[in-house]
C-alpha positions as CSV (number, residue, x, y, z in Angstrom):
1,M,79.1,119.8,48.3
2,L,77.7,116.6,49.8
3,L,79.9,115.0,52.5
4,S,79.2,111.5,53.7
5,T,80.9,108.9,55.9
6,T,79.4,106.1,53.8
7,P,81.2,104.6,50.8
8,R,78.4,105.5,48.4
9,I,75.3,107.8,48.3
10,E,72.0,105.9,48.1
11,G,70.1,106.8,45.0
12,A,73.1,108.3,43.3
13,E,75.6,106.8,40.8
14,T,79.3,107.5,41.2
15,V,80.5,108.5,37.8
16,E,84.0,109.7,38.5
17,Y,86.6,109.3,41.2
18,F,89.2,112.1,41.8
19,G,91.1,110.5,44.7
20,I,91.7,111.3,48.4
21,V,91.2,114.8,49.7
22,T,92.1,116.0,53.2
23,G,91.7,118.9,55.5
24,E,93.4,119.7,58.7
25,A,93.0,122.2,61.5
26,I,95.1,122.8,64.5
27,L,93.8,125.2,67.1
28,G,95.5,126.3,70.3
29,A,93.5,126.2,73.5
30,N,94.6,129.1,75.7
31,L,95.6,128.8,79.4
32,F,92.3,129.9,80.8
33,K,90.4,127.3,78.8
34,D,92.9,124.7,79.9
35,L,92.4,125.7,83.6
36,F,88.6,125.7,83.4
37,A,88.6,122.4,81.5
38,S,90.8,120.9,84.3
39,I,88.4,122.0,86.9
40,T,85.5,120.6,85.0
41,D,87.3,117.3,84.6
42,I,87.9,117.2,88.4
43,V,84.3,118.1,89.3
44,G,82.6,116.3,86.4
45,G,80.5,117.6,83.6
46,R,81.2,118.9,80.2
47,S,83.8,121.4,79.1
48,A,81.9,123.9,76.8
49,A,85.1,125.7,75.9
50,Y,86.7,122.5,74.5
51,E,83.5,121.4,72.8
52,K,83.4,124.8,71.0
53,E,87.0,124.5,69.9
54,L,86.5,120.9,68.7
55,Q,83.5,122.0,66.7
56,S,85.4,124.9,65.2
57,A,88.4,122.7,64.3
58,R,86.1,120.0,62.7
59,D,84.3,122.7,60.6
60,I,87.6,124.1,59.4
61,A,88.9,120.7,58.5
62,M,85.7,119.6,56.7
63,D,85.5,123.0,54.8
64,E,89.1,122.7,53.7
65,M,88.5,119.1,52.5
66,A,85.4,120.1,50.6
67,M,87.2,123.1,48.9
68,K,90.0,120.7,47.7
69,A,87.4,118.3,46.3
70,E,85.5,121.2,44.5
71,E,88.8,122.3,42.9
72,L,89.1,118.8,41.4
73,G,85.6,119.0,40.0
74,A,83.9,116.8,42.5
75,N,80.4,117.4,43.8
76,A,80.7,115.0,46.8
77,V,83.2,113.4,49.2
78,I,82.5,109.9,50.3
79,A,84.0,107.7,53.0
80,V,84.8,110.7,55.1
81,D,86.9,109.9,58.2
82,L,87.5,112.3,61.1
83,D,90.4,112.0,63.4
84,Y,90.9,114.0,66.7
85,E,94.1,114.5,68.5
86,T,95.5,116.6,71.4
87,I,99.0,117.7,71.0
88,Q,100.9,118.6,74.1
89,V,103.1,121.7,73.8
90,G,105.3,123.4,76.3
91,R,104.5,123.2,79.9
92,G,100.9,122.1,80.3
93,G,99.7,123.6,77.1
94,S,97.8,121.8,74.4
95,M,96.6,122.2,70.8
96,L,93.7,120.5,69.2
97,M,94.1,118.8,65.9
98,V,91.3,117.6,63.7
99,S,91.9,115.9,60.3
100,A,89.3,115.0,57.7
101,A,89.9,112.7,54.8
102,G,87.7,111.2,52.2
103,T,87.3,110.3,48.5
104,A,86.4,113.1,46.1
105,V,83.8,111.9,43.5
106,R,81.3,113.2,41.0
107,I,77.9,111.7,41.5
108,S,74.7,111.9,39.4
109,W,71.2,111.5,40.5
């Protein structure tokens, strides 16, 4: 499955549109990751724990979107848009949400 943020694939002709497909992933970040991320934010630097969670959530959302497109008969998703959000839950807890949306199409080379 070809996924692209562009509205068309260079060198390919879009022969059929199937409509919008989406994928979502919401992952909890545990207390220890939150604590270490807070320390990293105070001292500076990158939070590897959060980066790994974001990457995992993005992969899940993109895979889900691609599966939905494939079920429709598409071989590509164009105009893919990714959205990242942090959802605060409870006392100091958070969840990471990634959503992916695009247009499922069939292309020919």
